[in-house]
C-alpha positions in Angstrom: -13.1 -8.9 53.0 -9.8 -7.3 52.2 -8.5 -7.3 48.6 -5.8 -9.9 49.6 -8.5 -12.3 50.8 -10.7 -11.7 47.8 -7.7 -12.2 45.5 -6.7 -15.4 47.3 -10.3 -16.8 47.0 -10.4 -15.9 43.3 -7.2 -17.8 42.7 -8.4 -20.7 44.8 -11.7 -20.7 42.8 -9.8 -20.9 39.6 -7.6 -23.7 40.8 -10.5 -25.7 42.1 -12.5 -25.1 38.9 -9.5 -26.2 36.8 -8.9 -29.4 38.9 -12.5 -30.4 39.6 -14.9 -29.3 36.8 -16.0 -32.1 34.5 -18.4 -31.6 31.5 -20.7 -34.4 30.4 -23.9 -35.8 31.7 -24.0 -36.6 35.4 -26.8 -37.7 37.7 -26.5 -35.9 41.0 -27.4 -37.3 44.4 -30.6 -35.3 44.2 -31.6 -37.1 41.0 -31.1 -34.0 38.9 -29.1 -34.3 35.7 -26.3 -31.8 35.2 -23.9 -31.2 32.3 -21.3 -29.8 34.7 -20.0 -31.7 37.7 -17.6 -30.6 40.4 -15.6 -33.7 41.4 -14.8 -33.2 45.1 -12.2 -35.9 45.1 -10.1 -33.9 42.6 -9.7 -31.0 45.0 -10.0 -32.8 48.4 -7.1 -35.1 47.5 -4.7 -32.3 46.6 -3.0 -30.8 49.6 -2.2 -27.6 47.7 -6.0 -27.0 47.3 -7.3 -28.7 50.5 -5.2 -26.6 52.8 -6.4 -23.1 51.6 -9.9 -24.4 51.2 -9.9 -25.6 54.9 -8.6 -22.1 55.8 -11.4 -20.4 53.9 -14.1 -22.7 55.4 -12.7 -22.1 58.9 -13.3 -18.4 58.4 -17.0 -19.1 57.9 -17.5 -21.1 61.2 -19.9 -19.5 63.6 -18.0 -18.1 66.6 -19.8 -20.5 69.1 -18.8 -23.7 67.2 -17.5 -26.3 69.6 -17.4 -29.3 67.3 -17.2 -29.6 63.5 -19.0 -32.6 62.0 -18.2 -33.9 58.6 -20.5 -36.0 56.5 -19.3 -39.2 54.9 -17.6 -39.4 52.6 -16.8 -36.0 51.1 -17.0 -34.1 54.3 -14.4 -36.3 56.1 -11.3 -34.9 54.5 -12.6 -31.4 54.8 -13.5 -31.7 58.5 -10.2 -33.3 59.2 -8.3 -30.4 57.5 -10.5 -27.8 59.2 -9.9 -29.5 62.6 -6.1 -29.3 62.0 -6.5 -25.6 60.9 -8.6 -24.5 63.9 -7.9 -27.0 66.7 -11.6 -27.8 67.0 -12.5 -31.4 67.6 -14.0 -33.2 64.6 -16.9 -35.6 64.5 -17.8 -37.9 61.6 -21.4 -38.3 60.5 -22.5 -41.6 59.0 -25.5 -41.8 56.7 -27.0 -44.0 59.4 -25.9 -45.7 62.6 -23.9 -48.8 62.0 -25.2 -52.1 63.4 -22.0 -53.1 65.2 -19.3 -51.5 67.4 -20.6 -48.3 68.9 -23.9 -48.4 66.9 -23.7 -44.6 66.6 -24.4 -42.4 63.6 -22.0 -39.7 64.8 -18.5 -40.9 65.7 -15.5 -39.3 67.4 -17.2 -36.8 69.7 -20.2 -36.6 72.0 -22.3 -33.8 70.4 -25.1 -33.6 73.0 -25.5 -30.1 74.2 -22.7 -28.8 72.1 -22.6 -26.1 69.3 -22.0 -28.2 66.2 -21.3 -26.9 62.7 -21.8 -29.4 59.9 -19.1 -29.6 57.2 -20.0 -30.7 53.6 -18.3 -30.6 50.3 -20.8 -29.8 47.5 -24.5 -29.1 48.2 -27.2 -29.0 45.5 -30.4 -29.5 47.4 -29.1 -30.5 50.9 -30.6 -33.9 51.2 -27.5 -35.4 52.9 -27.2 -32.3 55.2 -30.9 -32.6 56.2 -30.3 -36.3 57.2 -27.2 -35.3 59.2 -29.1 -32.5 60.8 -31.7 -34.9 62.0 -29.1 -37.4 63.3 -27.3 -34.6 65.2 -30.5 -33.2 66.6 -31.5 -36.7 67.8 -28.2 -36.9 69.7 -28.9 -33.6 71.3 -26.6 -31.3 69.3 -27.2 -27.7 68.8 -26.6 -27.5 65.1 -25.5 -23.9 64.3 -24.9 -23.9 60.5 -23.5 -25.9 57.6 -20.3 -24.7 56.0 -19.7 -26.1 52.5 -17.0 -25.8 49.9 -19.4 -25.4 47.0 -23.1 -24.4 46.8 -24.2 -25.7 43.4 -27.9 -25.2 44.1 -30.1 -22.5 42.7 -30.7 -19.2 44.4 -29.9 -18.4 48.0 -28.0 -21.3 49.7 -30.5 -23.2 52.0 -31.6 -26.6 52.9 -35.3 -26.9 51.9 -36.3 -29.3 54.7 -34.4 -27.3 57.3 -35.0 -23.7 56.2 -33.7 -22.1 59.5 -30.3 -23.7 59.1 -27.7 -21.3 57.7 -25.8 -22.5 54.7 -22.4 -20.8 54.4 -20.5 -21.7 51.2 -17.0 -20.7 50.2 -17.9 -20.8 46.5 -21.1 -21.0 44.5 -21.5 -22.8 41.2 -21.3 -19.3 39.5 -18.0 -18.5 41.2 -16.4 -21.7 39.8 -18.0 -21.3 36.3 -16.6 -17.7 36.1 -13.2 -18.9 37.3 -13.0 -21.9 35.0 
């Protein structure tokens, strides 16, 4: 990383921390209780933050990515912004296949046989990512990695139930706590 990129990321971390950090008592998707919460809607809804975040996330995409797939709901604005940044087609991953219309869990692109990178907002344990991984694999995708805005989990970023899947975060919880 050049000093300009590091400096830009430090500024972005500070801006995201200021906009999105909430203190209180919050129950996370994983069931864990946290006294600090990063509200994704507070940075995903601000173009001045979303655009540079999409650029930083784009820099982490594996070179053989053919499709980027965003998880509902927080991954949808991110995958759309990254698609606009990179020109890569975007797919949208539901929590489960809908019972009407196309009856598919992954909308927008046919992922079978394609190199797919999953896009997520904030990951603590990766339960939602593990579910999306299973859905994509069931549709024949070659899931390459998951790129996330914030890794708020403990230790090295990873999805416990899919340990071989690379987790590539722009920021860690510690990055935002230092910046905030």
